[in-house]
C-alpha positions as CSV (number, residue, x, y, z in Angstrom):
1,M,0.0,0.0,0.0
2,K,1.1,3.6,-0.6
3,I,1.5,6.3,2.0
4,K,3.0,9.8,2.1
5,V,5.6,10.7,4.6
6,K,6.5,14.3,5.6
7,L,9.5,15.3,7.6
8,F,9.7,18.7,9.4
9,A,12.5,21.0,10.7
10,T,15.8,19.2,11.6
11,L,14.4,15.8,10.5
12,R,14.7,17.0,6.8
13,E,18.5,17.4,7.0
14,K,20.0,15.2,4.3
15,R,16.6,13.7,3.6
16,E,13.6,14.5,1.3
17,K,11.0,16.7,3.0
18,E,8.2,14.7,1.5
19,M,8.1,11.2,-0.1
20,D,5.7,8.5,-1.2
21,L,6.4,5.1,0.1
22,E,5.2,1.6,-0.8
23,I,4.8,-0.3,2.5
24,H,3.5,-3.6,3.9
25,E,0.1,-3.4,5.6
26,T,1.7,-4.2,9.0
27,T,4.2,-1.4,8.8
28,T,4.1,1.1,11.7
29,P,5.4,4.7,12.1
30,G,8.3,3.2,14.1
31,D,9.2,1.0,11.2
32,I,9.2,4.0,8.9
33,L,11.6,5.8,11.2
34,D,13.9,2.8,11.1
35,L,13.7,2.6,7.3
36,L,14.7,6.3,7.1
37,G,17.5,6.0,9.7
38,I,15.8,8.5,12.1
39,P,16.3,7.7,15.8
40,Q,13.0,7.5,17.6
41,S,14.5,9.8,20.3
42,E,14.7,12.6,17.7
43,V,10.9,12.6,17.1
44,A,8.6,14.4,19.5
45,I,5.3,14.4,17.5
46,I,3.9,11.8,15.1
47,M,0.7,12.6,13.1
48,I,-1.3,10.5,10.8
49,N,-3.7,12.4,8.6
50,G,-3.4,15.5,10.9
51,R,-4.1,13.6,14.2
52,H,-1.6,12.8,16.9
53,S,-0.4,9.2,16.8
54,K,2.0,6.7,18.3
55,L,5.0,4.7,17.1
56,N,3.0,1.5,17.0
57,A,-0.1,2.9,15.2
58,S,-1.6,1.1,12.2
59,L,-1.3,2.7,8.8
60,T,-3.8,2.4,5.9
61,E,-3.7,3.1,2.2
62,N,-3.1,6.8,1.3
63,D,-2.4,7.9,4.9
64,T,-0.2,11.0,5.4
65,L,2.4,10.4,8.1
66,A,4.2,13.4,9.5
67,F,7.2,13.4,11.9
68,F,8.2,16.5,13.9
69,P,11.3,16.9,16.1
70,A,11.3,18.5,19.5
71,V,11.7,22.2,19.0
72,G,13.7,24.4,21.4
73,G,13.8,28.2,21.6
74,G,14.6,31.0,23.8
């Protein structure tokens, strides 16, 4: 099945900011992070179709998965 993955802020460094992936139906957001070489500790927010999600959530055809890092400021 196909999904769209979006990366934000520092997670985009040396990676595409948006990509279409063909995945197995049991693939989770955590599996996608592993595939992209992104440590889970670098991700603060996971969203599927604009709703907060978790690393072990189920994905379905045409979902949009977004990863956001922790953001600091002063």
